[in-house]
N, C-alpha and C positions, 0 to 999 in steps of 0.2 A: 607464663603470663599470670598476672594477678587478677583477682576477681574484679577489681575496678576497671582494669584494662579490657576485660571481656565484656563487661556491661557497656563501657564506652564504645567498643567496636560494634556491639549490637545496636546501640542507639544511633550510631553514625550510619550503619547499613540500613536501618529502618527509615531514617530520615531521607536518605538518598532514594530508596524505593518509593516512598510517599511523594517525593518531589517528581519523580518520573511518572507515577500514576496521575498526579495532579496535572502535570503538563499535558499528558496524553488526553485526559478528559477535557481539558480546557481547549486544546487545539484540534482534536480529531474526532470529537463526538458532538451530538446535538445538545448535550447537557451542559454546555459551557455557561449559559446564562444562569441556570440554577446553581451551578458551582460558585460563580461569582457572587450571587445573592447570599448563599450560605456563608461564604468567606467574609463578606462585608458584615453580615449580621453578627458573626462570632467576634469580629474585631470590635465593632461598635459596642456590643453587649459586654465584652471584656473590659473595655475602657470605662464604660458607664458603671459597671459593677465595681470596679476599683474606686471610682469617685463616690459611689453610694457607700462603700465600706468605710472610706475616709470620713464621710459625713456622719455616718452612724457612730464612729469612734469619737469624733469631736462632740457630737450631741450627748453621748452617754458618759463621757469621762468627766469626773468632777474637776472644777478648777483648782489649780495648785494654791497652797497657802501663800499669803504674802510673805515676803522675805523678812519683814519685821517680826512676824510671829515665829518664824524658824529661828531667827537670831535670839529671841527671848527664850525659846525652848533650849537652845544650845547653852545659853548662859546659865539657865537653871540647872542643867546637867553638869556643867563645869564647876559650879559653886561648891558642891560637897567635896569634889576632888581637890580643889584648891585649899579649902579650909582643913581638910583631912591631912594634907601634906604639911601644913603649918604646925599642927599639933605634935608631929614626930620630931 
């Protein structure tokens, strides 16, 4: 077996064990409410964290140059190449 297959097998086994423990706590212990509260908090915090990260990225990323400026820069770069090939 390859290293990736071993890691994949361990991840699968860990996930199944965690599912069983989660179900046992949820249905057979008095801690069900706190487990649901923690789960909901993690889910909401994760989604809002991703939204905050996207907002931060949008707020701190400089706007792109207008296409007209990019075209002018490309034309300036291409002029020496075109004039150089005519001389030869």
